[in-house]
NUZA-524943 format. One line per field, with one value per residue (C-alpha): residue in one letter; x, y, z. Coordinates in nm, 4 decimals. Layout:
BEGIN
res	c(A / ...)
east	c(X / ...)
north	c(Y / ...)
up	c(Z / ...)
% end
This chain:
BEGIN
res	c(X / X / X / X / X / X / X / X / X / X / X / X / X / X / X / X / X / X / X / X / X / X / X / X / X / X / X / X / X / X / X / X / X / X / X / X / X / X / X / X / X / X / X / X / X / X / X / X / X / X / X / X / X / X / X / X / X / X / X / X / X / X / X / X / X / X / X / X / X / X / X / X / X / X / X / X / X / X / X / X / X / X / X / X / X / X / X / X / X / X / X / X / X / X / X / X / X / X / X / X / X / X / X / X / X / X / X / X / X / X / X / X / X / X / X / X / X / X / X / X / X / X / X / X / X / X / X / X / X / X / X / X / X / X / X / X / X / X / X / X / X / X / X / X / X / X / X / X / X / X / X / X / X / X / X / X / X / X / X / X / X / X / X / X / X / X / X / X / X / X / X / X / X / X / X / X / X / X / X / X / X / X / X / X / X / X / X / X / X / X / X / X / X / X / X / X / X / X / X / X / X / X / X / X / X / X / X / X / X / X / X / X / X / X / X / X / X / X / X / X / X / X / X / X / X / X / X / X / X / X / X / X / X / X / X / X / X / X / X / X / X / X / X / X / X / X / X / X / X / X / X / X / X / X / X / X / X / X / X / X / X / X / X / X / X / X / X / X / X / X / X / X / X / X / X / X / X / X / X / X / X / X / X / X / X / X / X / X / X / X / X / X / X / X / X / X / X / X / X / X / X / X / X / X / X / X / X / X / X / X / X / X / X / X / X / X / X / X / X / X / X / X / X / X / X / X / X / X / X / X / X / X / X / X / X / X / X / X / X / X / X / X / X / X / X / X / X / X / X / X / X / X / X / X / X / X / X / X / X / X / X / X / X / X / X / X / X / X / X / X / X / X / X / X / X / X / X)
east	c(0.8148 / 0.7651 / 1.0578 / 1.0248 / 1.2644 / 1.4235 / 1.2655 / 0.9236 / 0.9867 / 0.7781 / 0.8966 / 0.9258 / 1.1129 / 1.2204 / 1.1639 / 1.4452 / 1.2702 / 1.2888 / 1.6674 / 1.7024 / 1.4837 / 1.6748 / 2.0128 / 1.9089 / 1.7341 / 2.0200 / 2.2534 / 2.0315 / 1.9607 / 2.3355 / 2.3976 / 2.0910 / 2.2295 / 2.2354 / 1.8669 / 1.7690 / 1.9974 / 1.8281 / 1.4885 / 1.5874 / 1.7066 / 1.3752 / 1.1793 / 1.3821 / 1.3309 / 0.9551 / 0.8993 / 0.7163 / 0.4566 / 0.4268 / 0.4232 / 0.0814 / -0.0624 / -0.2617 / -0.2771 / -0.6482 / -0.8167 / -0.5420 / -0.6746 / -0.5128 / -0.6008 / -0.4763 / -0.5372 / -0.3461 / -0.1906 / -0.4201 / -0.7314 / -0.8206 / -0.6274 / -0.4652 / -0.7840 / -0.9361 / -0.6215 / -0.6407 / -1.0076 / -0.9727 / -0.6573 / -0.8758 / -1.0617 / -0.9622 / -0.9139 / -0.6461 / -0.2697 / -0.0786 / 0.2569 / 0.2851 / 0.4954 / 0.7236 / 0.8207 / 0.9853 / 1.3066 / 1.3406 / 1.0872 / 1.2545 / 1.2073 / 0.8352 / 0.8272 / 1.1545 / 1.1539 / 0.7946 / 0.9062 / 1.1881 / 0.9703 / 0.7090 / 0.9736 / 1.0991 / 0.8777 / 0.9536 / 0.7113 / 0.4148 / 0.2224 / 0.0231 / 0.1563 / 0.0526 / 0.2180 / 0.4613 / 0.2129 / 0.0491 / -0.2978 / -0.4515 / -0.4093 / -0.2821 / -0.0698 / 0.1207 / 0.3834 / 0.1012 / -0.0718 / -0.0765 / 0.1784 / 0.2536 / 0.5912 / 0.5554 / 0.7301 / 1.0628 / 1.0435 / 0.9099 / 1.1945 / 1.4463 / 1.3163 / 1.2156 / 1.4627 / 1.4506 / 1.2439 / 1.3630 / 1.3320 / 1.0148 / 1.0723 / 0.9922 / 0.6390 / 0.5557 / 0.2621 / 0.2859 / 0.0397 / -0.0784 / 0.1923 / 0.4764 / 0.6684 / 0.9292 / 0.9823 / 1.2351 / 1.0038 / 0.6960 / 0.8651 / 0.9898 / 0.6545 / 0.4484 / 0.6752 / 0.6769 / 0.2972 / 0.2784 / 0.5163 / 0.2988 / -0.0148 / 0.1540 / 0.3000 / -0.0325 / -0.2431 / -0.4779 / -0.6217 / -0.6073 / -0.3401 / -0.4081 / -0.1837 / -0.2013 / 0.0221 / -0.0461 / 0.1857 / -0.0267 / -0.2554 / -0.0294 / 0.0133 / -0.3453 / -0.3323 / 0.0018 / -0.1264 / -0.4367 / -0.2166 / -0.0162 / -0.3295 / -0.6345 / -0.8733 / -0.7339 / -0.9710 / -0.9028 / -1.0283 / -0.9593 / -1.0079 / -1.1022 / -1.1804 / -1.3323 / -1.0447 / -1.0636 / -1.0203 / -0.7883 / -0.5515 / -0.5624 / -0.4530 / -0.1760 / -0.0388 / -0.0640 / 0.1246 / 0.3873 / 0.4589 / 0.4731 / 0.7198 / 0.9429 / 0.9590 / 1.0442 / 1.3224 / 1.4770 / 1.4977 / 1.6002 / 1.7882 / 1.8148 / 1.4366 / 1.4821 / 1.6960 / 1.4760 / 1.1678 / 1.3595 / 1.4715 / 1.1251 / 0.9628 / 0.7481 / 0.8202 / 0.4828 / 0.6162 / 0.9390 / 1.2469 / 1.2783 / 0.9139 / 0.8451 / 0.5489 / 0.3724 / 0.4345 / 0.1285 / 0.3008 / 0.3257 / 0.6636 / 0.5693 / 0.2811 / 0.5156 / 0.7425 / 0.4446 / 0.3339 / 0.6846 / 0.6995 / 0.3665 / 0.4885 / 0.7818 / 0.5607 / 0.3199 / 0.0616 / 0.0381 / 0.1226 / -0.2368 / -0.3010 / -0.0076 / -0.1648 / -0.4978 / -0.3274 / -0.1566 / -0.4811 / -0.6597 / -0.3884 / -0.3884 / -0.7627 / -0.8276 / -0.5710 / -0.7461 / -1.0881 / -0.9582 / -0.8179 / -1.1456 / -1.3371 / -1.1162 / -1.0509 / -1.3682 / -1.1897 / -1.0202 / -1.3448 / -1.5180 / -1.2344 / -1.2496 / -1.4681 / -1.4522 / -1.4701 / -1.5569 / -1.3962 / -1.6534 / -1.9371 / -1.7500 / -1.7473 / -2.1080 / -2.2687 / -2.0118 / -2.2446 / -2.3534 / -2.0033 / -1.8425 / -2.1042 / -2.0265 / -1.6541 / -1.6966 / -1.9289 / -1.6914 / -1.3913 / -1.5898 / -1.4909 / -1.7033 / -1.9299 / -2.0296 / -1.6795 / -1.6329 / -1.9472 / -1.7778 / -1.5150 / -1.7811 / -1.9752 / -1.6593 / -1.5864 / -1.9481 / -1.9240 / -1.5726 / -1.5329 / -1.5489 / -1.3932 / -1.0656 / -1.1079 / -0.7421 / -0.7160 / -0.9390 / -0.8747 / -0.7454 / -0.7568 / -0.8128 / -1.1137 / -0.8807 / -0.7365 / -1.0845 / -1.1786 / -0.8632 / -0.9283 / -1.2898 / -1.2063 / -0.9218 / -1.0811 / -1.4534 / -1.4776 / -1.2681 / -1.4446 / -1.7779 / -1.6516 / -1.6208 / -1.9564 / -1.8139 / -2.0109)
north	c(1.3674 / 1.2231 / 1.0036 / 0.6932 / 0.5862 / 0.2443 / 0.1446 / 0.1922 / -0.0378 / -0.3512 / -0.7030 / -0.7963 / -1.0853 / -1.0405 / -1.3779 / -1.5603 / -1.4901 / -1.1203 / -1.1345 / -1.3332 / -1.0943 / -0.7987 / -0.9452 / -1.0399 / -0.7117 / -0.5119 / -0.6770 / -0.6103 / -0.2565 / -0.1875 / -0.3592 / -0.2449 / -0.3497 / -0.7148 / -0.7175 / -0.5658 / -0.8097 / -1.1073 / -0.9590 / -0.9385 / -1.2987 / -1.4201 / -1.2036 / -1.3314 / -1.6927 / -1.6421 / -1.4106 / -1.6687 / -1.7055 / -1.3548 / -1.1753 / -1.3304 / -1.1807 / -0.8595 / -0.6610 / -0.5879 / -0.3756 / -0.3848 / -0.3149 / -0.0616 / -0.0169 / 0.3048 / 0.5542 / 0.6811 / 0.4023 / 0.2492 / 0.3305 / -0.0365 / -0.1003 / -0.4213 / -0.6018 / -0.5160 / -0.6401 / -0.9620 / -1.0084 / -0.9437 / -1.1546 / -1.4581 / -1.3999 / -1.6651 / -1.4111 / -1.1945 / -1.2220 / -1.0257 / -1.0084 / -1.2422 / -1.2559 / -1.5179 / -1.2652 / -1.0454 / -1.2470 / -1.2031 / -0.9478 / -0.9183 / -1.2866 / -1.3485 / -1.6603 / -1.8383 / -1.7694 / -1.8913 / -2.2238 / -2.2407 / -2.1301 / -2.3940 / -2.6630 / -2.5183 / -2.6038 / -2.3053 / -2.0572 / -2.2653 / -2.1838 / -1.8596 / -1.5827 / -1.2346 / -0.9664 / -0.7389 / -0.4486 / -0.6260 / -0.5430 / -0.8887 / -0.9651 / -1.3221 / -1.3928 / -1.6762 / -1.6844 / -1.6986 / -1.3915 / -1.0779 / -0.8097 / -0.4585 / -0.4853 / -0.2500 / 0.0410 / -0.1422 / -0.0891 / 0.2647 / 0.3877 / 0.2338 / 0.4033 / 0.7478 / 1.0123 / 1.2132 / 0.9421 / 1.0276 / 1.4052 / 1.5317 / 1.8782 / 1.7546 / 1.6886 / 1.3206 / 1.3901 / 1.1971 / 1.3333 / 1.1820 / 1.3789 / 1.1924 / 0.9311 / 0.6818 / 0.4281 / 0.2131 / 0.1750 / 0.1135 / -0.1622 / -0.3291 / -0.2838 / -0.4369 / -0.7408 / -0.7836 / -0.7819 / -1.0316 / -1.2655 / -1.2550 / -1.3237 / -1.6098 / -1.7618 / -1.7589 / -1.8465 / -1.5512 / -1.2889 / -0.9668 / -0.7853 / -0.6563 / -0.4249 / -0.2165 / 0.0859 / 0.3786 / 0.6007 / 0.5612 / 0.8410 / 1.0797 / 0.8498 / 0.7823 / 0.9854 / 0.8339 / 0.4802 / 0.5621 / 0.6735 / 0.3495 / 0.1352 / 0.3308 / 0.0604 / 0.0618 / 0.0215 / 0.2155 / 0.1676 / 0.4656 / 0.3737 / 0.6391 / 0.6173 / 0.8594 / 1.0892 / 1.0464 / 0.6683 / 0.6858 / 0.9323 / 0.7283 / 0.4236 / 0.6177 / 0.7344 / 0.3884 / 0.2337 / 0.5077 / 0.4453 / 0.0688 / 0.0874 / 0.3311 / 0.0884 / -0.1979 / 0.0029 / 0.0636 / -0.3130 / -0.3942 / -0.1025 / -0.2868 / -0.2575 / 0.1114 / 0.0285 / -0.2672 / -0.0455 / 0.1981 / -0.0744 / -0.2312 / 0.1049 / 0.0972 / 0.4497 / 0.5290 / 0.4977 / 0.4924 / 0.7069 / 0.7373 / 0.8095 / 0.9913 / 1.2227 / 1.2281 / 1.5671 / 1.6609 / 1.9673 / 2.1760 / 2.1504 / 2.4282 / 2.2165 / 1.9226 / 2.1525 / 2.2757 / 1.9193 / 1.8242 / 2.1201 / 2.0245 / 1.6652 / 1.7929 / 1.8838 / 1.6698 / 1.9488 / 1.9806 / 1.6237 / 1.5193 / 1.8453 / 1.7632 / 1.4294 / 1.5999 / 1.8349 / 1.5405 / 1.3398 / 1.6424 / 1.7234 / 1.3733 / 1.3278 / 1.6852 / 1.6321 / 1.3116 / 1.4794 / 1.7619 / 1.5178 / 1.3277 / 1.6520 / 1.7659 / 1.4360 / 1.2667 / 0.9551 / 0.9076 / 0.9580 / 0.6959 / 0.4504 / 0.5067 / 0.3756 / 0.5428 / 0.2812 / 0.4138 / 0.1698 / 0.2286 / 0.1440 / -0.1681 / -0.2850 / -0.1837 / -0.3093 / -0.5489 / -0.7292 / -0.4056 / -0.2615 / -0.5871 / -0.6107 / -0.2535 / -0.3299 / -0.6415 / -0.4597 / -0.1670 / -0.3930 / -0.6119 / -0.9261 / -1.2394 / -1.2675 / -1.6331 / -1.7725 / -1.5324 / -1.6402 / -1.8406 / -1.5745 / -1.3069 / -1.4901 / -1.5238 / -1.1514 / -1.0553 / -1.2517 / -1.1520 / -0.7870 / -0.5563 / -0.2372 / -0.2760 / -0.3624 / -0.3808 / -0.0049 / 0.2982 / 0.6676 / 0.8513 / 1.2145 / 1.5256 / 1.7397 / 1.9907 / 1.7188 / 1.6148 / 1.9755 / 2.0226 / 1.7073 / 1.8055 / 2.1618 / 2.0668 / 1.7641 / 1.8493 / 1.9955 / 1.7244 / 1.4448 / 1.5805 / 1.5603 / 1.1835 / 1.1439 / 1.1135 / 1.2687)
up	c(1.5592 / 1.9056 / 2.0114 / 2.2250 / 2.4960 / 2.4750 / 2.8044 / 2.6485 / 2.3558 / 2.3250 / 2.2502 / 1.8836 / 1.7236 / 1.3651 / 1.1933 / 1.0155 / 0.6857 / 0.7718 / 0.8178 / 0.4961 / 0.3016 / 0.4391 / 0.3450 / -0.0068 / -0.0776 / 0.0774 / -0.1732 / -0.4727 / -0.3550 / -0.3483 / -0.6815 / -0.8737 / -1.2110 / -1.1006 / -1.0058 / -1.3402 / -1.5233 / -1.3549 / -1.4372 / -1.8042 / -1.8026 / -1.6614 / -1.9038 / -2.1986 / -2.0917 / -2.0651 / -2.3601 / -2.5723 / -2.2973 / -2.1570 / -2.4945 / -2.5526 / -2.2344 / -2.2535 / -1.9310 / -1.9000 / -1.6352 / -1.3714 / -1.0225 / -0.7901 / -0.4239 / -0.2666 / 0.0093 / 0.3092 / 0.5174 / 0.7822 / 0.5796 / 0.5349 / 0.2131 / 0.3382 / 0.4335 / 0.0943 / -0.0805 / 0.1192 / 0.0337 / -0.3402 / -0.3697 / -0.3025 / -0.6281 / -0.8791 / -1.1588 / -0.9980 / -0.9539 / -0.6940 / -0.5197 / -0.2233 / 0.0923 / -0.0622 / -0.3296 / -0.0649 / -0.0940 / -0.4714 / -0.5978 / -0.9399 / -1.0175 / -0.9584 / -1.1757 / -1.1029 / -0.7322 / -0.7003 / -0.8446 / -0.5899 / -0.2967 / -0.3748 / -0.3186 / 0.0089 / 0.3045 / 0.5288 / 0.6840 / 0.5722 / 0.8920 / 0.9145 / 1.1398 / 1.2479 / 1.0382 / 1.2179 / 1.2231 / 1.5189 / 1.3881 / 1.4037 / 1.0321 / 0.9890 / 0.6834 / 0.5197 / 0.2502 / -0.0077 / 0.1350 / -0.0810 / -0.0057 / -0.1295 / -0.3041 / -0.5984 / -0.4291 / -0.4534 / -0.8305 / -0.8276 / -0.6074 / -0.8482 / -1.1635 / -1.0383 / -0.9218 / -0.5979 / -0.4313 / -0.0799 / -0.1099 / 0.0586 / -0.0857 / -0.4353 / -0.5544 / -0.5974 / -0.8289 / -1.1574 / -1.4100 / -1.7340 / -1.9171 / -1.7454 / -1.9409 / -1.8202 / -2.0966 / -1.9067 / -1.6082 / -1.8202 / -2.0191 / -1.7016 / -1.5261 / -1.8060 / -1.8301 / -1.4529 / -1.4356 / -1.7216 / -1.5369 / -1.2259 / -1.4289 / -1.6125 / -1.2964 / -1.1117 / -1.4185 / -1.3676 / -1.6001 / -1.3930 / -1.1921 / -0.8399 / -0.6398 / -0.3245 / -0.2893 / -0.0580 / -0.2601 / -0.5722 / -0.4500 / -0.6462 / -0.9490 / -1.0517 / -1.3722 / -1.4694 / -1.4152 / -1.6162 / -1.9052 / -1.8942 / -1.8604 / -1.9845 / -1.8570 / -1.5004 / -1.2089 / -0.8899 / -0.5353 / -0.3105 / 0.0535 / 0.3072 / 0.6767 / 0.9249 / 1.0229 / 1.4017 / 1.3948 / 1.0962 / 1.2635 / 1.5843 / 1.3853 / 1.2111 / 1.5457 / 1.7015 / 1.4109 / 1.4181 / 1.7857 / 1.7306 / 1.4414 / 1.6282 / 1.9217 / 1.6884 / 1.5295 / 1.8707 / 1.9277 / 1.5698 / 1.4073 / 1.0766 / 1.0458 / 0.9627 / 0.6607 / 0.5682 / 0.5512 / 0.3313 / 0.0917 / 0.0693 / 0.0021 / 0.3164 / 0.4311 / 0.5839 / 0.9396 / 1.1394 / 1.1699 / 0.7917 / 0.7313 / 0.4054 / 0.3723 / 0.0378 / -0.1218 / -0.3257 / -0.4696 / -0.1535 / 0.0207 / 0.2639 / 0.3914 / 0.4546 / 0.6568 / 0.8584 / 0.9311 / 1.0390 / 1.2767 / 1.4329 / 1.4782 / 1.6830 / 1.9802 / 2.1804 / 2.1975 / 1.8170 / 1.7121 / 1.6375 / 1.4523 / 1.2237 / 1.1333 / 1.0673 / 0.8206 / 0.6519 / 0.6239 / 0.4832 / 0.2301 / 0.0799 / 0.0479 / -0.0625 / -0.3392 / -0.4474 / -0.4429 / -0.6611 / -0.9158 / -0.9338 / -0.9818 / -1.2709 / -1.4486 / -1.5725 / -1.6991 / -1.3638 / -1.1776 / -1.3910 / -1.3259 / -0.9496 / -0.6707 / -0.3300 / -0.0549 / 0.2902 / 0.5310 / 0.8055 / 0.5635 / 0.4538 / 0.8165 / 0.8851 / 0.5611 / 0.4121 / 0.1730 / 0.0033 / -0.0276 / -0.1446 / -0.4199 / -0.5244 / -0.5317 / -0.7455 / -0.9847 / -1.0271 / -1.0813 / -1.3228 / -1.1354 / -1.1531 / -0.8518 / -0.8806 / -0.8197 / -0.5277 / -0.3451 / -0.0668 / 0.0032 / 0.0025 / 0.2738 / 0.4818 / 0.4757 / 0.5360 / 0.8581 / 0.9642 / 0.8658 / 1.1651 / 1.2934 / 1.4859 / 1.8528 / 1.9645 / 2.0244 / 2.0806 / 2.0091 / 2.3142 / 2.2082 / 2.4148 / 2.3404 / 2.1763 / 1.9525 / 1.8414 / 1.7714 / 1.5621 / 1.3624 / 1.2989 / 1.2005 / 0.9653 / 0.7952 / 0.7967 / 0.4446 / 0.2820 / 0.4677 / 0.3415 / -0.0170 / 0.0332 / 0.2059 / 0.5570 / 0.8413)
% end
């Protein structure tokens, strides 16, 4: 991995809420039994209400980081039928109901702000956020070992997690008075079959982006996070605790059952001349794995819609309609939000790819076949 000198680091101020969230989650990460105990207390207190809730057609957005998953999460979270984790839940993710009641009485961070990714996405404490990974890393062993496959097939069973997960989703739905659950998690690319076993009526959106721009965005974000970690070392541990391991000094690659490939990618990342090639191999491995699963699992393929991010930006009305139809979400009550995103969706303008001709040739050669499988040209 390319390292960045301290003198090159940019200015970044970690908000007070960030320090608070880090401290609270550091405590509960160290004393895991306490967080699960509090979860059980909340679940027990709400059991008369949540036991009546059926989890129907949960929605999962996934794809490699920087594919456009966040903007789609943000858009769909505005639908009046869906419940999702929000930024305010970062402080106490295990108590989605009780802490929401507390947060609603505390008038802090009520003004929108740009998220720390510095990608122009403005959020508030009610904005949707990807928090699920905090729970997955608690219930599944060998989470931080890249040498072990992270593929969860439909044969996998984890009764403790599944019981917790169902109750947690019900609490979110009850708290927000919605009928559907919505989540974004980049690591779900290797858990699709497992999720489909837990919830046979799941709906999946797999987001893909043309590899040149996608890899450029991955590299830009990697450099940015590394700079931030130099200024704020606790950010490294905070990203680990929160399950956001896509970037930074503790970045975790997704092992799709090929540890040797991960080692090869890591070796390529060690040198400037082969750094981009390493990302091309990583991009290709993830999406080729997904394509293979869709080709061999008819139920999964039927439950999945491929969303090409570039098409979403170029023809937003058409793609948004396809998304709503696939997810079986009401279109009438989403009319105003749909118009907003039709007008505002556009490709990123705050950076441009800056690859050498050799880099572009490597990306094209490595990703061409897989990109074609998803209709990318």
